[in-house]
N, C-alpha and C positions, 0 to 999 in steps of 0.2 A: 721419678720417685715421688711419693706422697709423704711429706715430712711435717710433723707437729713440733713446733718450737715452743718451749714453756718458760715463762718468767713471771714470778710474782712480785717483781720490783715495783714499787710505787713511783719513785722519782727516776729521772733520766740521768744516767752517768755513763762511765766508760763501758761497763758491761752491757748496758742497754743499747749503746751505740753499736757495739759489736753485734748484738742481736738483730738490730734493724738492718745493718749493712749486710749481714749474712742472709737474712730473709729476702732483701731486695735483689741480691745477686743470684740467689738460688731461683727466684722467680724469673729473672731475666734469662736464665739458662733453660727455662722450660719445665722446671720442677713445680709441683703443686704444693704450696706452702700454707700451713695452717698455724695459728698461734693460740696459746692459752695464756691469758693475762688476768691479773686481779681486776675486779670491777672498778676500783678506785684509782687505777693507774693514771698518771699525768702525762703519758707520752704516746698513747696509741695513735694519735694523729700522724706520727712519723711512719706509720704502717699503712698509709692511705692507698698504697698501691695494691693492697689485698682486698678482695671482695668481702662484704660484711658477713656472708655465710661461712667464711673461713676463720671466724673468731669464736673462741670459747672463753667465757668469763667464769673464773673459779677463785674462791677465797682460800688460798693456802696460807694459813696464819702461822704454822709451825711445821716441824718435821713430820708430824703425825696427822696430816690432813686426809684422813681416810674417806670422809664424805666427798671431798674433791677428787680423790683417787677413783672413786666409782664413776663420777661424772666424766672424768678424763677417759676412763676405760670404755665407757659407752661411746664417747666421741671417736675414739680410735676405731672401734668396730664399725660405727656408722659411716665413717669416711675412708675405711680401708687403709689406714695409715701404715706405712712401711717402717718409718724411723720416728722415734720419739726422742727429742733432744732437749734436755733440761739444763738450765743455766744458773740457777740460784740454789744455794745449799738446802734451804728449807723445802725446795721442790723435789729434791732427789727421791726421797722415800715415797712420796705420793706418786711420782712418775713410775717408780719401780713397781708399786702395787698395781697401778693402772695397767702396766704392760703385762704383769702376771695374770691379771684378770682377763685382758683382751686376748692374749696369747697370739696375736697376729703381727706384732711389731717388735723391732729391736730397740734397745734402750742405749742411748749415748748421753754422757754427761760432759759439760765443760766446766772447769774450775777456773774462775777469774781472779781469785785471791790466793795469796801465798800461805795463809793461815792453815794450820793442820786441821784435817777433818776429824770427826769424832770416832773413837775406837769402834762403836757399835755399827758404823757404816760398813766395816769389814764383813759383817755377817748379814746386815740388812740389804745390802746391794749386790748380792751374789749373781743376780740376773743381768747386771750391766754388761753389755757387749764390749764397750770401749769407753774410755774416759780421756778427755783432752785437757792438757795443761797449756795455758797461753804463754808460758815461758819455761825454761829448764828448771828454774827454782820451784815453780808450781808443780811440775811433774815429779820432782824429787820428793815433795811432800805426798803426792798421790801414791808413790811406790810404797809408802808405809801402810796403805790400805788395800791396794789392788796389786795383782800379779803383773810383772813386767809386760807380758804380751798385750795386756789391756790398756796400758798407759802410752799415750801419744802426745808429743809436743807439737802444737801448731800455733805458731806465733800470730798475734794480732796483725792485721793488715789494714791499710787505708787506701782510699782512692786518691790518686794524684791528679791535681788540676793542671792542665797545660794551657789554660786560657791566658791569653796575653793581656797584661794590664800594666799600668804605670805605677810601680810600687811606691815611688817617691810621692806621687800625687795622692795615692791612697793613704800613705803614712801621714802626709801633711794634713789631709782632711780629718783623719782620726785625732791627731793632736789638737787641731784647731777646735773640733767639736767638743772635746773634753777639757779644753783650757790648759793643755800641756805645752809649755814653751817649745818652739821648734828645735832649739839646740840642746835641750835638757837630756842628759844621759837617761835612757828609759829602760827600767827593769820591770818585767811582767811575770806573773804566774797565773795559772788557770787550774781550778779544781774545786770540788765541793768544800765548803768551809766547815771542816771538822779538825779536831786536834791532830789526828793521825796524818793529815796532809801537811802539817808543819808551817802553816802560815804565821803562827806566833813567832817561830824562829826567824822567819823572813822579816817580820817587823823589828825584831831585836837586831838583826843584821843591818837592816836599813838605817837604824839609828846610828850605827857605827859608820856606815858608808857616808851618810850625810855630813858627819863630822869632818870627813876628808874631801868630799865632793858635794858642796852645798847645793849645787844645781840638780843633783840626781832626783829623779822622780820614779815612783813605784805605782804599778797598777796591780791590784788584787781582784781577779775576776772569778766569780763562782757564787753559788747560792748556799746559804745555811738552810738546810731542809728541816731543821728541828722546829717544833711549834713555837718556842719562845725566842729562837734565833740568838741564844745566849752567847755562842762563840763569836758570831759576827760583832755583837755589841762589845765583847771583851777585846777583840782586836782593835776596834775603833777607839775604845777607851785607852788602850795602851799607846796608840798613836798620839792621842791627846796628851797623855802624861809626858811623853817625850817632847811634845810641842812641835811635831812635824806634820800636822794635818795638811798643810798646803803642799806637801811633797807626796801625797797619796791620792789616788783615784780608785773608787770602789765600783765595780761593775757586777751585774748578775750574770747568769748563764748567757753565753753568746752562741747563737746558731752559726754565725759566720765569723770565724776567728781571724780571717786573713787581714783585715785592717789592723787589728791589734798586733799581729806578728810583724806586719810590714813596718809598723811604727817603732817596734821594740829594738833596743840594742842588745838586750840579753833576755832569754827566758830562763827562769829559775824554778826548779822543782825541789822544794825544801822538805819533801815528804819523809815520814818516819818509816813507811813501808809502801812499796809498790811492787805488785806482782809483774807488771809489764810497764805501763806508763804511756797511754795513748796521747795525752797532752804533750809529753815530751816528743813523741814521734811526729805529731802534727807540726810542732815548731821546727823540728829538724827538716821535715819534708818541705816546709815553706822557706827554708834558708835562714831561719833565726837561730843564732848560736845558743846552745843549751848548756847550762851548768846544773848540777844536781847533787843531792846527797847520795851516799853509797847504798842505796836500796838494791834489792835483787833485780828489780826491773831496770834501774838505771845502769847497773853494771852489765846487764845484758845488751842494752841499747847503745851505751856510750863506752867505747873501748879505745884505749891508747891516745887519749886527747888531753889529759891533764885537767879535765873538767869536773872531776868528782871531789866532794868534800865529806868529812865524817857526818853521820847523822847526829842531830841535836847539838850542833856546834855552831851557834850563830857567829862567833868571832871568826872562825875559819871560813864560813860562808861569806861574811863581809869582806874578808881579805881577797877571796877569789873573785867576788863581784868587782871590787875596785881594780884588781889586776887586769881583768878583761876590759873594763870600761876605759882604762888608760892605755890599752894596747889595741887599736883598731885593726892592725894587720893580723894580730893573733885571733881576734874575733872573726875576721874574714876567713882565716885558715880553718878555724873550728867549724864555722858555718858550712863551708864547702865540703869538708870531710863528713860532717854529720848528714848533710843533705844527700850526698852520694850513697852513704850507708843506708839511709831510709829508703831511697828509691830503688836501690839494688836488691834489698832484702825484705822489705816489709810492705809489699803491694797487696791490695785487697784481692786481686785475682789469684795470687799464689795461695793466700789463706783459704779461699773458697775451693780452689783446685784440690788442696790437701784434704779439706773437709769432705768434699764429694767423693774423693778416692776412698776415704775411710768409710763413708756410708756404704759404698759398693762392696768393700771387703767384708764389712759386718753382715751385709745381706747375703753374701755368698759364703760366709763363715770362713773367710781367709784372714787369719790374724797374723800380725807381724810384731 
């Protein structure tokens, strides 16, 4: 198949990682993959396995990118594209118009967030052949716009590393490099620094944890992609107000999260909304126990383990952190159960298998 993947995202996050992983695996399976990206994107180097001629640069600034739609349509015709697959909401309408113009390809959308789509999409996207939700909660929202035969749930998947390494040595090196005491209970989180991800709640919870466990240390990893980095400054200011600066380490985006996870005693997802939660899945797969707020994504990934707390409740979050830090056997039980769940149900191969199967059904007009 000849597949055009479209994303106008500027910065790299969970949705873009999904995009890159999908493109890489499709290419490895012998499909010809093309990509349409915004010219100012900051992550195309992660697609270096694709030849330069397979890239199209278009500026889709909003849902009505008609000029871009014409360029995409010409690209579809020029390269005889079979499937057009769009991943960002503002790209959907331009992709729809492009496919209507080209008339030679089928359109598939993936929805990576749980927020409702706009009512006008019900009428503007009638030529969509299939739409993918990355979790049941996302698919539930999609059913408000699209008819059931068009909606398909395909969970995110990740590649599992079986490379042998000494986790204790990696953990010790990470702690030493960042000046974290070897015996300090270590709590980490990873995600873009925005209010929705709940890092403010984690700082509030950390202040309570440190009152009971003075040696506890916290790592907040992630970038503030805003121009003024106001939220990052706000978080650091809050830590200073509490007088707990020495208990925090701040890291930017990590391409290799294995040392962080090896060093951690707990991974925390304090988010206010998660459609899926790739960072949680990464931690689970690497054997780091995860506790999380009761977002749709967390409830889908983490079941029956007593590791969930209410959203926007730093006190409950602090209590859960302390409980697990004081119970190493329970942490081990939690980590083992979550790792088994991740590896049995959320592999990259299974995600791509389901996506390729859907492509084939769309092209043969077999809808389920």
